[in-house]
C-alpha positions as CSV (number, residue, x, y, z in Angstrom):
1,M,-7.7,26.4,25.0
2,I,-8.4,23.7,22.9
3,P,-5.7,22.8,20.2
4,T,-7.2,23.0,16.5
5,A,-5.6,22.1,13.3
6,A,-5.8,25.8,12.5
7,E,-3.5,26.5,15.5
8,P,-1.7,23.0,15.9
9,I,0.0,22.1,19.0
10,V,3.8,21.0,19.3
11,P,4.0,17.7,20.8
12,M,5.4,16.9,24.3
13,L,8.6,15.3,23.8
14,A,11.2,13.0,25.8
15,K,14.6,12.7,27.2
16,A,16.7,9.7,27.0
17,V,17.8,8.0,29.9
18,A,20.2,5.0,30.1
19,D,17.6,2.5,31.9
20,V,13.8,1.9,32.6
21,P,13.4,4.1,35.6
22,E,11.9,2.8,38.7
23,P,8.2,4.2,39.3
24,D,9.1,5.9,42.5
25,S,11.9,7.8,40.8
26,V,9.3,10.2,39.9
27,E,6.9,11.8,42.2
28,G,3.3,10.5,41.7
29,G,4.9,7.5,39.9
30,L,5.2,6.5,36.2
31,L,3.3,4.8,33.3
32,F,5.2,2.9,30.8
33,E,4.5,2.5,27.2
34,P,6.0,0.7,24.3
35,K,8.2,3.6,22.1
36,W,6.4,3.1,18.6
37,D,8.7,3.8,15.5
38,G,6.8,5.8,13.3
39,F,5.3,9.3,12.3
40,R,4.3,11.3,15.8
41,G,0.9,12.2,14.6
42,I,-1.6,14.8,16.5
43,V,-4.9,13.7,15.3
44,Y,-7.4,16.8,15.0
45,A,-10.9,15.5,14.9
46,E,-13.5,18.7,14.4
47,R,-17.1,18.6,13.6
48,A,-17.9,20.1,10.2
49,A,-20.9,22.4,9.4
50,T,-22.9,19.0,8.0
51,D,-22.1,17.6,11.5
52,A,-19.6,15.1,10.0
53,L,-16.2,14.7,11.6
54,T,-13.2,16.2,9.8
55,I,-9.9,15.2,10.4
56,E,-6.4,16.5,10.2
57,I,-3.1,15.1,11.2
58,G,-0.4,17.3,12.3
59,S,3.3,16.2,12.4
60,R,6.0,16.4,15.1
61,G,6.8,20.1,13.7
62,S,3.4,21.0,13.4
63,K,3.2,20.4,9.4
64,M,-0.2,18.6,8.0
65,L,0.8,15.0,7.1
66,T,-3.2,14.6,6.1
67,R,-2.9,14.3,2.4
68,Y,-0.3,11.3,2.7
69,F,-2.7,9.1,4.9
70,P,-6.3,9.2,3.0
71,E,-6.8,5.8,4.4
72,L,-6.7,6.8,8.2
73,V,-8.4,10.3,7.6
74,E,-11.5,8.0,6.3
75,A,-11.3,5.4,9.0
76,L,-10.7,8.0,11.7
77,A,-13.9,10.1,10.3
78,R,-16.0,6.9,10.9
79,L,-14.6,5.4,13.9
80,L,-13.9,8.2,16.5
81,P,-16.9,9.1,18.3
82,G,-17.2,12.7,18.4
83,P,-14.5,15.9,18.2
84,C,-11.4,15.4,19.8
85,V,-7.7,15.8,19.8
86,L,-5.4,12.8,20.1
87,D,-1.4,12.0,20.5
88,G,0.0,9.1,18.9
89,E,2.0,7.6,16.3
90,I,1.2,6.7,12.6
91,V,3.1,3.2,11.6
92,V,3.1,0.8,8.9
93,R,2.8,-2.9,9.4
94,T,4.2,-5.6,7.2
95,G,4.7,-9.5,7.1
96,E,2.3,-12.3,7.4
97,P,-0.1,-12.9,10.3
98,G,1.6,-14.3,13.1
99,H,4.8,-12.8,11.8
100,E,4.1,-8.8,11.5
101,R,6.4,-6.0,12.3
102,L,6.8,-2.2,11.8
103,D,8.0,-0.9,8.5
104,W,10.1,2.2,8.4
105,D,10.9,1.9,5.0
106,A,7.3,1.4,4.0
107,L,6.2,4.3,6.1
108,G,8.9,6.8,4.6
109,Q,7.7,5.9,1.2
110,R,4.1,7.3,2.3
111,I,5.5,10.9,2.0
112,H,5.2,11.3,-1.9
113,P,4.3,14.5,-3.7
114,A,2.4,12.8,-6.3
115,A,-1.3,12.2,-5.3
116,S,-1.7,9.2,-7.8
117,R,1.2,7.7,-5.6
118,V,-0.2,8.5,-2.4
119,A,-3.3,7.0,-3.4
120,K,-1.7,3.3,-4.6
121,L,0.4,3.2,-1.3
122,S,-2.5,3.7,0.9
123,V,-4.1,0.5,-0.4
124,A,-0.7,-1.1,-0.8
125,T,1.0,-0.1,2.8
126,P,-2.2,1.3,4.6
127,A,-1.1,3.0,7.9
128,M,-2.6,2.6,11.4
129,F,-2.9,5.2,14.2
130,V,-1.6,4.4,17.7
131,A,-2.9,6.7,20.3
132,F,-1.4,7.1,23.8
133,D,-2.7,10.5,24.6
134,L,-5.9,12.6,24.5
135,L,-5.5,16.1,24.6
136,A,-9.2,17.1,24.1
137,L,-12.5,15.6,24.2
138,G,-15.6,17.6,23.0
139,E,-15.4,21.1,24.3
140,R,-13.2,19.9,27.1
141,D,-9.5,21.1,27.1
142,L,-7.1,18.3,28.6
143,L,-3.9,20.0,28.5
144,D,-3.6,20.6,32.4
145,T,-5.1,17.5,33.2
146,P,-2.7,14.9,35.0
147,F,-1.7,12.3,32.6
148,A,-3.4,9.4,34.5
149,E,-6.7,11.0,34.0
150,R,-6.0,11.8,30.5
151,H,-4.8,8.2,29.9
152,A,-8.3,7.1,31.6
153,L,-10.3,9.1,29.4
154,L,-8.1,7.9,26.1
155,L,-9.4,4.2,27.3
156,E,-12.9,5.3,28.2
157,T,-13.2,6.9,24.8
158,L,-11.5,4.5,22.3
159,G,-11.7,1.1,24.3
160,P,-12.9,-2.2,23.0
161,D,-16.3,-1.5,24.9
162,D,-16.9,1.4,22.8
163,G,-19.1,0.5,19.9
164,A,-18.2,3.6,17.7
165,A,-14.7,3.0,18.1
166,D,-13.7,-0.7,18.4
167,T,-10.1,-0.9,18.8
168,A,-10.4,-4.7,19.5
169,G,-10.5,-5.7,15.5
170,G,-7.0,-7.2,15.5
171,A,-3.7,-5.9,14.1
172,D,-5.1,-4.7,10.7
173,H,-7.6,-2.3,12.5
174,P,-6.7,1.3,11.5
175,L,-7.0,2.6,14.9
176,H,-5.5,1.5,18.1
177,V,-4.8,2.3,21.9
178,S,-1.0,1.6,22.9
179,Q,-0.7,-0.8,25.7
180,A,0.6,0.8,29.0
181,T,1.5,-0.6,32.5
182,D,2.7,0.6,35.8
183,D,4.9,-2.5,36.5
184,V,8.4,-2.0,35.7
185,A,9.3,-5.3,35.1
186,V,6.9,-5.7,32.2
187,A,8.2,-2.7,30.7
188,R,11.6,-4.2,31.0
189,R,10.4,-7.3,29.0
190,W,8.8,-4.9,26.6
191,L,12.3,-3.3,26.1
192,T,13.8,-6.7,25.1
193,E,10.7,-8.3,23.7
194,F,9.1,-5.9,21.4
195,E,12.6,-4.6,19.5
196,G,11.6,-8.1,17.5
197,A,8.5,-6.3,16.2
198,G,10.2,-3.3,14.8
199,L,9.5,-0.9,18.2
200,D,12.3,0.8,19.4
201,G,12.3,1.6,23.2
202,V,10.0,2.4,26.2
203,V,8.4,5.6,27.0
204,A,7.9,6.3,30.9
205,K,5.5,9.2,31.6
206,P,5.0,10.9,35.0
207,T,1.2,10.3,35.9
208,R,0.7,13.6,37.5
209,A,2.2,15.7,34.8
210,S,0.2,17.9,32.4
211,Y,0.5,18.0,28.6
212,A,3.8,20.5,28.1
213,P,4.0,21.1,24.7
214,G,7.6,20.9,23.2
215,K,8.9,20.1,26.6
216,R,10.7,16.8,27.3
217,T,8.9,15.8,30.2
218,M,8.6,12.0,29.5
219,L,11.7,9.9,29.4
220,K,12.7,7.4,27.0
221,V,14.7,4.2,26.9
222,K,16.3,3.1,23.5
223,H,18.9,0.0,23.0
224,H,22.6,1.1,23.3
225,R,24.8,-0.9,21.0
226,T,28.4,-0.5,19.5
227,A,29.9,-1.9,15.9
228,D,33.3,-1.7,14.4
229,V,32.7,0.0,11.3
230,V,34.9,1.1,8.0
231,V,35.1,4.6,7.2
232,L,34.2,4.9,3.6
233,G,34.3,8.5,3.2
234,Y,33.1,11.9,4.6
235,R,31.0,14.9,3.5
236,V,32.2,18.3,3.9
237,H,30.6,20.5,6.3
238,K,27.6,22.5,5.0
239,S,30.2,25.6,6.4
240,G,32.4,24.7,3.4
241,S,34.9,23.7,5.9
242,G,35.7,20.3,8.1
243,V,34.0,17.0,8.0
244,G,30.4,17.3,8.3
245,S,29.9,13.6,8.5
246,L,31.4,10.1,8.1
247,L,30.1,7.7,5.6
248,L,30.2,4.0,6.8
249,G,30.4,0.5,5.9
250,L,30.1,-3.3,6.5
251,Y,31.2,-6.3,4.8
252,D,28.6,-8.4,4.0
253,A,28.7,-12.4,3.5
254,E,29.7,-12.3,0.1
255,G,32.9,-10.0,0.8
256,E,31.0,-6.8,-0.6
257,L,31.7,-3.5,1.4
258,R,28.1,-2.4,1.9
259,N,27.0,1.6,3.0
260,V,25.0,1.0,6.4
261,G,24.6,5.2,7.2
262,G,26.7,7.9,8.6
263,A,28.1,9.2,11.8
264,S,28.0,13.3,12.6
265,A,27.6,15.7,15.6
266,F,31.4,16.9,15.7
267,S,32.6,20.2,17.3
268,D,34.2,22.7,14.9
269,A,37.5,21.8,16.2
270,R,37.0,18.3,15.4
271,R,35.8,18.7,12.1
272,L,38.5,20.6,11.1
273,A,41.0,18.1,12.9
274,L,39.4,15.0,11.1
275,V,40.2,16.7,7.6
276,D,44.0,16.3,8.6
277,E,43.8,13.0,10.2
278,L,41.7,11.3,7.1
279,A,44.1,13.1,4.4
280,P,46.4,10.1,3.8
281,F,43.5,7.7,3.1
282,V,41.8,9.8,0.3
283,D,41.4,7.7,-2.7
284,R,42.8,9.6,-5.6
285,D,43.7,8.7,-9.0
286,D,46.9,8.4,-10.8
287,D,47.2,12.2,-11.2
288,G,46.7,12.8,-7.4
289,E,43.4,13.8,-7.9
290,V,40.3,12.9,-5.6
291,R,38.1,10.7,-7.2
292,H,34.3,11.8,-7.5
293,A,32.0,10.0,-5.6
294,E,28.2,10.3,-4.6
295,T,25.6,8.5,-2.5
296,E,22.6,7.0,-4.4
297,R,19.9,9.4,-4.8
298,S,16.2,9.4,-3.9
299,R,13.3,11.6,-4.1
300,F,14.0,13.1,-0.8
301,S,17.9,14.0,-1.7
302,S,17.1,14.9,-5.3
303,G,17.9,18.5,-4.7
304,K,21.1,17.9,-2.5
305,D,24.3,17.4,-2.8
306,V,25.3,13.9,-2.3
307,S,28.7,14.2,-3.1
308,F,31.5,13.2,-0.9
309,V,35.2,12.2,-0.7
310,P,35.9,8.7,-0.5
311,L,38.4,6.9,1.4
312,R,40.6,3.8,1.1
313,P,38.6,1.2,3.2
314,E,41.3,1.2,5.7
315,R,40.2,3.1,8.9
316,V,37.9,1.6,11.5
317,V,36.0,3.4,13.9
318,E,33.3,2.1,16.9
319,V,30.3,3.6,16.7
320,R,27.5,3.7,19.1
321,Y,23.8,3.1,17.5
322,D,20.5,1.7,18.8
323,Q,19.0,-0.3,16.2
324,M,19.3,-1.5,12.6
325,E,16.4,-1.2,9.7
326,G,17.3,-3.4,7.0
327,S,20.9,-3.4,6.4
328,R,21.4,0.2,7.7
329,F,21.5,1.8,11.0
330,R,18.0,3.0,11.7
331,H,19.5,6.6,12.9
332,T,22.6,8.5,12.4
333,V,25.3,6.9,15.1
334,Q,27.5,8.4,17.3
335,V,31.7,7.9,17.2
336,E,33.2,6.1,20.6
337,R,36.8,5.6,19.3
338,W,39.0,4.9,16.6
339,R,40.0,1.2,16.3
340,D,43.7,1.1,14.6
341,D,43.8,-2.7,16.0
342,R,41.2,-3.8,13.8
343,E,41.2,-4.6,10.4
344,A,38.5,-3.3,7.7
345,R,38.0,-6.8,6.5
346,S,37.0,-8.0,9.9
347,C,34.2,-5.6,10.1
348,G,31.0,-7.4,9.1
349,F,27.5,-7.8,9.6
350,D,27.9,-11.0,11.5
351,Q,28.9,-8.6,14.7
352,L,25.4,-6.9,15.0
353,E,23.1,-8.5,17.7
354,V,19.7,-9.4,16.0
355,P,16.6,-9.2,17.9
356,A,14.5,-12.3,18.2
357,A,11.3,-11.7,16.2
358,Y,8.4,-11.0,17.6
359,D,4.7,-10.6,16.3
360,L,3.2,-7.1,16.1
361,G,-0.2,-8.5,16.7
362,E,1.0,-9.4,20.4
363,V,2.2,-6.0,20.9
364,L,-1.1,-4.2,19.5
365,A,-3.6,-6.9,21.5
């Protein structure tokens, strides 16, 4: 059955692996693609009674993102050659031509409850859609078709030789087909170079695999790095007992300690033990009461408890992370080990690896 916006499909997922795999590690081989850092999107282009295409965009969780990206809806209705279902990524780019990169913060701001704000941002920070799979074409359901065939059809349908959906219009074009290669050496080069344009890894897809909604059939490779950071405080677990997450900081060039993100995913036993371990470092007033503290609120946290238990900036922990977004960890990080041998003041931004800049236009070429 062809997926529709009325009965949206759950996207196929990827499991993490340590390194870019050899093509012959999977029967039939692998096709490699850059890992785009945006919102996963399933585009449903359906024929309306007026014969025009109607566009809906489903999220990874099968909720509709359509209202947040009116510029994409207009562009896709105009550019797509006919009814189809595409799997891909919604991304936002920033920077001057020749020095562009993906901008996760700008993309996150697009999810806004006010229609007026959505309209304004659709002009100020327009999104584009990078397609990497074709799940249906016309009346043809492609879910059981091997990926190699689906990918060939995607190129045939949206390739630069198709006048209706010309994706060779440069980096500012709203519709692109992701680069792909079967050369593992090229994929490994992408892993290093494309991070400088804001991408976050490489995906390897078995060429003989059918589309498996919700299954981790693909393989993803992301960067693995560590950093020593200062523990600023902790949030109590949602159960009401134990440490739910640690708040982490680094010292900037001016000597100011800045919040850079958090670490979580502790076991029940570890959550409870951490409370006792961190108790001697809790920041208290002269009466012995814990000082009240909250992190900054945003529209995403307006209804959430953002309070935390502050700690004196003395404990250092080594964490594992993949990449930075501005001055913060892009994702929640994982604790590797406590570093009682490190002075908190020695934990600065200067220890972080900075990827070489790479133009997003080259990735989209």
